[in-house]
C-alpha positions, 0 to 999 in steps of 0.5 A, spaced: 500 500 500 502 506 498 503 511 504 501 518 503 506 522 507 503 528 507 498 525 511 503 524 516 505 531 517 501 535 523 495 539 520 498 545 524 504 545 519 500 544 513 495 550 515 501 554 516 505 552 510 510 546 510 517 549 511 523 545 513 527 548 519 531 545 525 530 547 532 537 547 536 536 546 544 541 547 549 541 541 555 544 544 561 544 538 565 546 533 559 552 538 557 549 537 550 545 540 544 539 537 542 537 537 534 529 537 533 525 536 527 519 540 528 516 538 522 516 531 524 515 532 531 521 528 533 528 529 536 533 527 531 540 527 535 543 529 541 550 532 541 555 533 546 557 540 546 561 542 553 560 543 560 553 547 562 551 550 555 545 555 556 545 561 551 545 560 544 544 564 537 545 563 530 549 567 526 545 572 521 547 567 515 545 561 518 551 558 518 554 557 525 551 556 532 554 560 538 553 556 544 555 559 551 558 553 555 558 556 562 563 552 566 568 552 560 568 559 560 567 560 553 562 561 547 563 555 542 562 557 535 559 550 531 558 549 524 550 549 524 550 543 519 556 538 521 556 540 528 564 541 528 567 546 533 570 552 529 573 556 534 572 558 541 570 565 543 574 569 549 567 570 553 570 571 560 568 567 566 561 563 566 558 566 560 550 565 560 547 569 556 549 574 550 547 578 544 549 578 537 550 585 533 545 585 527 550 583 522 554 578 527 560 582 527 560 583 535 558 578 540 556 582 547 556 577 553 554 577 560 559 576 565 555 575 571 560 574 576 564 580 574 559 585 573 561 586 566 559 585 559 565 583 554 565 585 547 568 580 542 570 582 535 568 575 531 572 577 525 578 577 530 576 572 535 578 577 540 575 580 546 576 588 545 573 591 551 569 589 557 564 594 560 563 595 567 555 594 569 551 593 575 551 587 579 549 580 576 548 582 569 544 577 565 539 579 560 542 582 554 539 585 547 541 589 541 537 594 537 536 592 530 538 599 528 545 597 531 545 603 536 544 600 543 546 594 547 542 594 553 544 590 559 540 588 565 543 587 572 539 583 576 541 585 583 542 592 581 535 592 578 537 597 572 538 597 565 544 599 562 544 603 555 551 602 552 552 606 545 554 601 540 560 605 537 563 608 543 561 602 547 560 606 553 554 607 558 550 613 556 544 612 561 541 607 566 534 606 567 531 603 574 526 597 573 522 592 577 526 587 581 531 582 578 530 584 571 531 577 567 530 578 559 530 583 554 527 584 547 527 590 542 521 591 537 523 590 530 523 597 529 528 599 535 523 604 538 521 599 544 525 595 549 521 590 553 524 587 559 521 582 564 522 582 572 522 575 575 520 578 582 515 583 581 512 578 576 511 584 571 513 586 563 516 593 562 515 596 556 521 602 555 521 607 549 528 607 546 529 614 545 527 617 552 530 610 556 523 611 560 518 606 562 512 607 558 508 601 561 508 596 566 504 590 565 502 585 571 501 578 570 496 575 573 494 567 572 488 564 575 490 559 580 497 561 580 500 564 586 504 571 585 510 568 587 510 562 582 509 567 576 516 569 574 517 572 567 523 570 564 524 570 556 520 575 552 520 576 544 515 580 540 513 579 533 516 583 527 509 587 526 509 588 533 502 585 534 504 580 540 509 579 545 510 572 548 513 572 555 515 565 558 513 565 566 518 560 569 514 556 574 507 558 572 508 553 566 505 558 561 506 563 556 503 570 556 500 572 550 500 580 550 497 585 545 503 589 543 499 595 541 494 595 547 499 592 552 493 587 554 494 580 556 490 576 551 491 569 554 496 564 557 498 558 554 499 552 558 506 549 556 511 545 560 514 545 566 519 551 568 518 555 561 525 559 560 526 561 553 522 562 547 524 563 539 520 564 533 520 560 527 523 564 521 516 565 518 513 567 525 508 562 524 510 558 530 513 559 537 518 554 540 519 554 548 524 550 552 521 547 559 527 546 564 523 541 569 519 537 564 525 536 559 521 538 553 520 543 548 513 546 546 510 548 539 505 553 539 501 555 533 501 562 532 495 563 527 491 559 532 494 561 538 494 554 541 500 549 543 500 543 538 505 539 541 511 537 546 517 534 544 522 530 549 529 533 548 533 531 554 535 534 561 534 541 563 533 544 556 535 552 557 536 556 550 533 555 543 535 557 536 532 556 530 535 555 523 531 555 516 
């Protein structure tokens, strides 16, 4: 009997238009990288990558993965096809999160223990500057117009606005306690930041560097102490923002025009980070305690699948 392979493809992927893509997930406890085929809905392979991998990004040309290997004090540059190590970037001690410049020529690394941001020139494979910031920097983001690097200091409760040309701090913004993650809108006009302790999402104007809206997350049936916003992403049209809420096990869906919370989507346990598919039809979340990722169909605004990937999935990146 001839098998219709199209019938085996999940309906949500058919409705969104079938697109081949690969999802990469760092596994903090397995010291590995998970490679996932979301079309087939399965884990393809797991690759040993180094001690305690967390932050991950893909270069703008989609050729290389950059992976923060925290306990080895480096960021590994890995071929996105062969998974062979290409080079080691001098990240400073205990790198956890980092951000790429829009064209990929610089990497900005949060050095939590040293209260520093390390700036790496990727062409020279060299650290060219360290910027002193507040205590326990973690979240870091770059504006798409390449004007700003913003570092969030968890203990100082500040966002530090670093000029991308001078690599000097130009302004500091006091925010809600323990800011965790940052994301600029595609037009660079706004910066969204999460507060893990206050259970809030703050929207800042990039010109004034001031908070224009604070959004309090309230999830029915979940106590306030379990609502701990971490990762945040905003779609390119600035229609919606999506916020991982940690042990609340939900993704908050926020209207990015009205700043109203539209719904909460139940995902896996201890949701950390999120990444869009290249066409922004899907959202992938890493669920650290349930050891899986969730796939959210953004047209239908619903969770359609979970895929087991390994121990303590942390960071996520997607390759077309």
